[in-house]
Each structure stands twice: as structure tokens, then as C-alpha cells.
BAFILUM-84627 format. One line per 10 residues: number of its first residue (from 1); their letters; for each residue x, y negated, z negated of C-alpha. Coordinates in Angstrom, 2 decimals. Layout:
NUM> A> X Y Z; ...;
end
This chain:
1> MSKTNPHTLL> 59.50 -59.03 156.90; 63.22 -59.32 157.66; 64.08 -58.21 154.12; 61.85 -55.13 153.95; 61.39 -53.85 157.51; 64.37 -52.05 159.11; 62.74 -52.36 162.54; 62.73 -56.18 162.59; 64.86 -56.35 165.74; 62.59 -53.90 167.57;
11> ITLTLGILTA> 59.53 -55.85 166.42; 61.00 -59.10 167.73; 61.96 -57.46 171.02; 58.46 -56.02 171.37; 56.88 -59.41 170.74; 59.32 -60.89 173.26; 58.27 -58.36 175.90; 54.59 -59.01 175.22; 55.14 -62.76 175.45; 57.10 -62.38 178.70;
21> IGSISIDIYL> 54.52 -60.24 180.52; 52.61 -63.31 181.72; 55.80 -64.88 183.05; 56.97 -61.65 184.71; 53.57 -61.31 186.39; 54.27 -64.56 188.24; 58.04 -65.05 188.51; 59.02 -61.66 189.87; 57.14 -61.87 193.17; 57.69 -65.56 194.00;
31> PAFGVMSAYF> 60.56 -64.78 196.44; 58.27 -62.28 198.24; 55.60 -64.84 199.15; 56.75 -65.00 202.77; 56.79 -61.21 203.19; 53.39 -60.87 201.52; 52.01 -63.58 203.80; 53.07 -61.54 206.82; 51.82 -58.26 205.32; 48.33 -59.53 204.47;
41> KVPIVRIEST> 48.23 -61.79 207.56; 47.30 -64.92 205.58; 49.06 -68.31 205.22; 51.60 -68.61 202.40; 49.29 -71.14 200.69; 46.72 -68.32 200.35; 49.34 -66.18 198.61; 49.68 -68.98 196.05; 46.03 -68.33 195.14; 47.10 -64.98 193.63;
51> ITLFLFGMSL> 48.83 -67.06 190.95; 45.84 -69.35 190.54; 43.42 -66.45 189.96; 45.86 -64.74 187.60; 46.05 -67.95 185.56; 42.26 -68.23 185.50; 42.02 -64.66 184.22; 44.62 -65.37 181.53; 42.68 -68.47 180.48; 39.26 -66.81 180.36;
61> GQLFIGPLSD> 40.45 -63.60 178.71; 42.06 -65.30 175.74; 38.79 -66.95 174.74; 37.30 -63.50 174.08; 40.34 -61.50 172.98; 41.53 -64.01 170.36; 38.34 -63.84 168.24; 38.16 -60.06 168.80; 41.63 -59.75 167.27; 40.33 -61.56 164.17;
71> IWGRKTPLRI> 37.41 -59.08 163.95; 38.92 -55.75 165.11; 42.52 -56.39 164.07; 45.42 -57.26 166.34; 46.42 -53.89 167.74; 43.20 -52.43 169.20; 42.54 -55.26 171.71; 46.26 -55.33 172.50; 46.39 -51.63 173.36; 43.30 -51.87 175.56;
81> GLAVYIVCSI> 44.64 -54.95 177.34; 48.02 -53.33 178.05; 46.40 -50.15 179.39; 44.16 -52.10 181.78; 47.10 -54.27 182.86; 49.13 -51.18 183.80; 46.27 -49.78 185.92; 45.79 -53.13 187.71; 49.53 -53.45 188.42; 49.63 -50.02 190.07;
91> ACMLTSSFTL> 46.48 -50.84 192.05; 48.09 -54.10 193.29; 51.00 -52.03 194.57; 48.75 -49.64 196.47; 46.18 -51.98 198.02; 46.36 -53.26 201.59; 43.36 -55.60 201.22; 44.10 -59.22 200.36; 40.59 -59.69 198.92; 41.09 -56.72 196.62;
101> LLVLRFLQGL> 44.51 -58.06 195.65; 42.87 -61.31 194.51; 40.33 -59.38 192.42; 43.05 -57.21 190.88; 45.18 -60.23 190.02; 42.23 -61.81 188.24; 41.63 -58.58 186.27; 45.36 -58.34 185.59; 45.22 -61.83 184.12; 42.23 -60.92 181.93;
111> AGSACQVISR> 44.07 -57.87 180.56; 47.43 -59.61 180.22; 45.86 -62.39 178.16; 45.79 -59.97 175.21; 49.60 -59.96 175.15; 49.80 -63.75 175.00; 47.15 -64.49 172.41; 47.90 -61.60 170.04; 51.68 -61.99 170.06; 51.27 -65.63 168.96;
121> ALVNDLYKGK> 48.74 -64.66 166.31; 51.04 -61.94 164.97; 53.92 -64.39 164.56; 51.64 -66.73 162.61; 50.46 -63.78 160.48; 54.05 -63.11 159.45; 55.74 -66.55 159.35; 54.87 -70.12 158.38; 56.13 -73.65 159.07; 59.68 -74.01 160.34;
131> NAAHVFTLLQ> 60.17 -70.25 160.06; 57.34 -69.82 162.56; 58.92 -72.44 164.85; 62.23 -70.57 164.57; 60.61 -67.25 165.57; 58.67 -68.88 168.40; 61.98 -70.29 169.62; 63.56 -66.83 169.54; 60.60 -65.49 171.51; 60.97 -68.40 173.92;
141> ILMGVSPILA> 64.61 -67.40 174.39; 63.71 -63.74 174.92; 60.93 -64.76 177.26; 63.48 -66.90 179.11; 65.26 -63.76 180.21; 62.24 -63.05 182.42; 62.55 -66.14 184.66; 66.27 -65.38 184.97; 66.04 -61.72 185.95; 62.59 -61.64 187.56;
151> PMIGGLLSDA> 63.27 -63.97 190.55; 66.67 -62.33 191.09; 65.04 -58.89 191.19; 62.26 -60.34 193.31; 64.81 -61.74 195.74; 66.54 -58.36 196.04; 63.24 -56.48 196.54; 61.44 -59.04 198.70; 61.89 -57.15 201.96; 58.91 -55.73 203.83;
161> STWKLLFLIM> 59.75 -52.18 202.71; 60.30 -52.88 198.99; 58.15 -55.80 197.81; 55.39 -53.53 196.45; 57.88 -52.16 193.92; 57.66 -55.54 192.17; 54.17 -54.61 190.93; 55.50 -51.25 189.77; 58.06 -53.13 187.67; 55.18 -55.08 186.08;
171> AIVSGIGLLG> 53.56 -51.76 185.14; 56.82 -50.40 183.68; 57.48 -53.50 181.56; 53.93 -53.49 180.18; 54.32 -49.76 179.51; 57.36 -50.51 177.35; 55.28 -53.14 175.54; 52.55 -50.58 174.95; 55.09 -48.12 173.56; 56.35 -50.79 171.14;
181> CLTVLPAGKP> 52.77 -51.61 170.16; 52.09 -47.95 169.36; 55.29 -47.43 167.35; 56.96 -50.44 165.72; 54.58 -53.41 165.86; 53.02 -54.42 162.48; 49.25 -54.55 162.22; 49.21 -58.20 161.19; 45.93 -59.62 159.94; 43.63 -56.71 158.91;
191> ANESKVINLQ> 40.34 -56.13 160.70; 37.08 -57.24 159.16; 35.41 -54.49 157.14; 32.25 -54.55 159.24; 34.06 -54.99 162.59; 30.81 -56.49 163.86; 31.10 -59.15 166.55; 29.45 -62.29 165.22; 28.94 -64.67 168.12; 27.89 -67.48 165.82;
201> GILAGYKQCI> 31.07 -66.99 163.76; 33.22 -67.02 166.90; 31.64 -70.24 168.10; 32.06 -71.73 164.61; 35.78 -70.89 164.72; 36.17 -72.63 168.07; 34.15 -75.59 166.81; 36.50 -75.87 163.83; 39.46 -75.93 166.21; 37.98 -78.53 168.53;
211> QHASFLNYAL> 36.96 -80.83 165.66; 40.45 -80.74 164.14; 42.25 -83.74 165.66; 45.79 -82.55 164.91; 45.20 -79.11 166.39; 43.57 -80.52 169.51; 46.30 -83.07 170.20; 49.20 -80.68 169.65; 47.38 -78.05 171.72; 46.97 -80.54 174.56;
221> VRAVSNSAAF> 50.64 -81.50 174.38; 51.65 -77.87 174.77; 49.07 -77.04 177.42; 49.88 -80.01 179.64; 53.65 -79.55 179.23; 53.25 -75.90 180.17; 51.31 -76.99 183.25; 54.32 -78.96 184.47; 56.24 -75.68 184.52; 53.45 -73.95 186.44;
231> AMITGSPFVF> 53.44 -76.78 188.98; 57.11 -75.98 189.62; 56.43 -72.22 189.67; 53.60 -72.52 192.17; 55.09 -75.20 194.41; 58.76 -74.20 194.39; 58.57 -71.24 196.83; 57.29 -73.55 199.57; 59.43 -76.56 198.63; 62.76 -74.75 198.41;
241> TEVYSLSRQQ> 62.32 -72.13 201.14; 60.34 -74.20 203.66; 61.21 -77.86 203.04; 64.86 -77.29 202.05; 65.33 -74.05 204.06; 66.87 -71.95 201.28; 66.92 -68.17 201.61; 64.83 -65.94 199.36; 67.97 -64.86 197.52; 69.13 -68.47 197.02;
251> FGFIFSAFAV> 65.70 -69.41 195.70; 65.76 -66.49 193.26; 69.11 -67.57 191.81; 68.08 -71.23 191.56; 64.88 -70.32 189.76; 66.90 -68.13 187.41; 69.20 -71.08 186.69; 66.18 -73.14 185.62; 65.34 -70.41 183.10; 68.91 -70.52 181.74;
261> GIICAGLINT> 68.34 -74.20 180.95; 65.20 -73.39 178.95; 67.07 -70.70 177.01; 69.98 -73.04 176.22; 67.57 -75.71 175.03; 65.86 -73.10 172.86; 69.19 -72.23 171.24; 69.79 -75.91 170.59; 66.31 -76.16 169.09; 67.17 -73.54 166.43;
271> RLLKYFELKV> 69.94 -75.89 165.29; 67.91 -79.09 165.52; 65.19 -77.59 163.33; 67.63 -77.66 160.42; 67.92 -81.44 160.59; 64.83 -82.87 162.28; 61.06 -82.55 162.04; 59.17 -80.73 164.78; 57.39 -83.88 165.94; 60.65 -85.84 166.29;
281> ITKFALIFQL> 62.26 -83.15 168.46; 59.15 -82.86 170.63; 58.92 -86.63 171.14; 62.56 -86.84 172.22; 62.11 -83.99 174.70; 59.02 -85.57 176.28; 60.71 -88.96 176.64; 63.65 -87.24 178.30; 61.23 -85.52 180.68; 59.57 -88.85 181.43;
291> FSGAGMVLVI> 62.83 -90.36 182.72; 64.00 -87.22 184.51; 60.61 -86.96 186.24; 61.03 -90.52 187.49; 64.50 -89.54 188.66; 63.10 -86.69 190.79; 60.59 -89.02 192.42; 63.39 -91.47 193.32; 65.57 -88.71 194.76; 62.79 -87.60 197.08;
301> YFNGPLSLLL> 61.85 -91.17 198.02; 65.42 -92.06 199.00; 65.98 -88.64 200.62; 68.74 -87.80 198.14; 70.75 -84.58 198.18; 69.20 -81.29 197.14; 71.95 -80.77 194.55; 70.88 -83.93 192.70; 67.21 -82.95 192.79; 68.05 -79.49 191.42;
311> TIAFLFLAML> 70.18 -80.98 188.64; 67.44 -83.33 187.46; 64.81 -80.57 187.76; 67.08 -78.32 185.65; 67.21 -80.95 182.88; 63.46 -81.61 183.12; 62.54 -77.94 182.72; 65.15 -77.36 180.01; 63.18 -79.62 177.68; 60.44 -76.98 177.60;
321> GLILPNTTAL> 62.77 -74.99 175.35; 62.19 -77.71 172.75; 58.57 -78.62 173.46; 56.78 -75.26 173.73; 57.92 -73.49 170.52; 57.62 -76.61 168.35; 54.14 -77.56 169.50; 53.04 -73.93 169.11; 54.11 -73.99 165.46; 52.47 -77.40 164.95;
331> YLAALPTVTG> 49.02 -76.48 166.27; 48.88 -73.08 164.56; 49.94 -74.60 161.23; 47.04 -77.04 161.51; 44.47 -74.20 161.31; 45.85 -71.21 159.37; 42.40 -69.72 158.59; 41.35 -68.99 162.18; 44.64 -68.02 163.78; 43.14 -65.70 166.40;
341> SASALIGALS> 40.63 -68.27 167.61; 43.24 -71.05 167.49; 45.73 -68.96 169.44; 43.03 -68.02 171.94; 41.94 -71.60 172.45; 45.44 -72.91 173.06; 46.17 -70.01 175.38; 42.97 -70.70 177.29; 43.78 -74.41 177.40; 47.30 -73.71 178.65;
351> YLSAFLITTI> 46.25 -71.38 181.42; 43.12 -73.35 182.31; 45.28 -76.45 182.58; 47.76 -74.50 184.71; 44.87 -73.21 186.84; 43.62 -76.75 187.42; 47.13 -78.04 188.13; 47.87 -75.31 190.68; 44.47 -75.91 192.31; 45.24 -79.64 192.57;
361> LSAFHDHTAY> 48.67 -78.80 193.95; 47.15 -76.65 196.69; 44.55 -79.32 197.49; 47.21 -82.01 197.97; 49.60 -79.76 199.90; 51.22 -82.03 202.52; 54.33 -80.06 203.55; 56.57 -82.19 201.31; 57.93 -81.96 197.75; 55.89 -84.96 196.59;
371> PMILVMWSCT> 52.80 -83.09 195.27; 54.89 -80.75 193.10; 57.12 -83.47 191.63; 54.32 -86.00 191.07; 52.15 -83.39 189.33; 55.06 -82.43 187.04; 55.70 -86.09 186.17; 51.99 -86.77 185.56; 51.83 -83.82 183.15; 54.70 -85.30 181.13;
381> ILALSCLLYQ> 53.05 -88.73 180.95; 49.80 -87.18 179.70; 51.57 -84.93 177.15; 53.59 -87.82 175.74; 50.43 -89.94 175.47; 48.72 -87.19 173.43; 51.72 -86.87 171.10; 52.01 -90.63 170.54; 48.28 -90.82 169.83; 48.61 -88.04 167.24;
391> NKINLKDSTV> 51.58 -89.81 165.63; 49.46 -92.96 165.42; 46.70 -90.99 163.66; 49.22 -89.49 161.22; 50.64 -92.93 160.44; 47.17 -94.36 159.86; 46.22 -91.45 157.56; 49.48 -91.85 155.64; 48.82 -95.57 155.14; 45.29 -94.90 153.93;
401> NQSAELP> 46.51 -92.25 151.46; 49.19 -94.56 150.07; 46.65 -97.33 149.61; 44.30 -94.98 147.79; 47.07 -94.03 145.34; 47.70 -97.67 144.35; 46.16 -98.70 140.99;
end
């Protein structure tokens, strides 16, 4: 595509915007949790449920939209999803009912799921192997701009008179994505000639994914690693503004700094891909997270300084710049024939896992930083276990194949 299409940069930017919409939908209003709590007259923990329901919508929506993109083509479900997302964002800005806000956030998640699942599928339509990992890394870097700018903007607009504008910004960003979809975005995989929804075929595609050990393990690694990030996203407003008494503006800048770490790691990943295999890079990153997670637990236990906790958390989250793009390329490469279903399943797994993690986090809320940090560390342990198990399977298969080739 880069050799024949003069709009490659615009295509990449459009895919980056589509990929970032899910992140923007969460990051931008984190600093406004306190103001929203006062506006809707509910505890701040209830405001966290707007993230939980959004994640559930993102998870559920991808299960349907992914297969539809295999049947109808990529762009039709994407356009519909973006249009509905824009309407829901404006409605969130206008409502004064907390119950309605929860419903709208769920619908916003359903619609926004089209951006996540189809952008991944489009990349896999156009690139393969390490090239796909390279593009996913670039998208990860572009998406990393969102957690940098979004909390900063959220911090500046988190006053009682301006916080609703944050939902207007969501609508504007998705509108730009819709414009790119209508103008520069390639069609990707063509639609089926019949365009008939075959439920049995959809279920067969998911069955193929679930029965493929490599896909399932790499998908779990990515989903659980992603959940560690969502544990930080959901728990950090309370931990840093209530436990450590930081201002909304300070929190916004700190959260932005975390995103800078992910971007820097993503840039490093583009270099590492020239010399190392995807699995090797991912394993190193998870082991690094394992030790840094233990470090965060020790800092809290010994009541260490906030600066040390933030430094270790920065390094922990930075490893996602290595883990997420590489595991995405690994699981999609495992099943090239059902990309839409595969992308949908991993998206659903990621957001369902995040939904479960944020629910657990709320359930164990004890007015300390322990639940957030322990959940993050547990996610790393589980992700590393899945990767090591997959490596064990690969080694066993390799040994069997070598033995079969012997005379």
C-alpha cells in the first residue's frame, strides 16, 4: 500500500484516530470524576461504573460487529458505529440523569466497538507478519497521544461549568474519524457476494478461534495485559486525588506522563523488531512488569514516597508499548482466514477482561492503593503464565516435527 497509495499517511492517521476513540472515551473525563460526582449527586465510585459499562458495551459489540465486517465489508459497520457513537456522545453531554448517562455510555461502547475491531482487521487485511507488528506499533504510538492529551484537556475542562464539553470533544474526534472513513480509508476485505448473515458460519468462525491454541493463548496474553492498564485507569483517579491528595491538573499531567512511556516503548519496539522475534520481546516485557509490579507493592507496604511509586508505575505501564502490538500481530497471524471474527473475539476478550477487572476493583475498594496495584500485578502474572505455556507448546511441537523428519 505504501508504494501505490499517495494517501498512506492519511490512512494511518485515520486508523490511529479510530483506534484511539476507545481510549479517548475513558481518559478524557477521568480528571472530572469529582465534579461529575457532585453534579449527579452520587459517590465517585458510582462514576467509575460509567467506565465499567462502557467497557462491557465495547466487549459485547465487537462479538457482533467483527463477523458483520467479514460479511458486509469493513466500511459499512464502521460508518454506522461512528454515527451512533457521535449521537450518544452529544446525548451524554446534554443529560442530567445519571441513570440515562449509564445507558448512553453502554450504547456508546457498543457503537465505539466498531472502531476497535475494524481498524485491527483492516491492518491485517493490508499487512502481514512483522510488517503488521510494525503498523500496530505505529498505531499504538498514535493512540498513545490520546492518554497524553486527553487527561490534560480533561484537567483543564474539569470545572463544574465546562466538564460537559469533554463529551463534545468525543463527538468531534469520532466525526473526524467518520470523515476519514468516508474519504481515504481503503475498503479492505471485500464483502461477501450474498451479504447474508449466516449465524452458523459466525459461530463456526468463533469455534475455529477458540480451538486454535496459539490464537487463544496470545489473545489471553494481550487481553489480561490490557486489563492491567484498565485497572490503573479506573483506580488512579481515586488513588492519586484522594489517597495522595493530588489536584485534578496534577493527576492529568501524571497520567499523560504514563502515556509518554508507552509511546517511547513503542518507538523502541520498532527497532527491536529488526533483531528479535515477537515472542522474545513480549516475554522480556512481561518479566520486567513482574518485577516492577512487585516493586509497587513493596513501596505501598513500606509507605514509600509517591515519586518512587510513580516511577515504577511509569516503567510498568511503558512495557505495554511492547506487549500490546506484538501480541496483536501474533494472534491475528495465527488465524488469517477469519480476521474479522478473530479481531472481534480478542477485542471482546480484552474489554470483557477489563470489565471484570474494574468490577473486581470496585468490589475490593478499601480506600487504599492496594486493590489497584495488586490487580495490576496479578494481571501480569497471569499473562506471563499464558505466554510461557504457549512457548512450551511451541517447543513440544517443534520437537515432534524434528523427530518426524528423522529417517
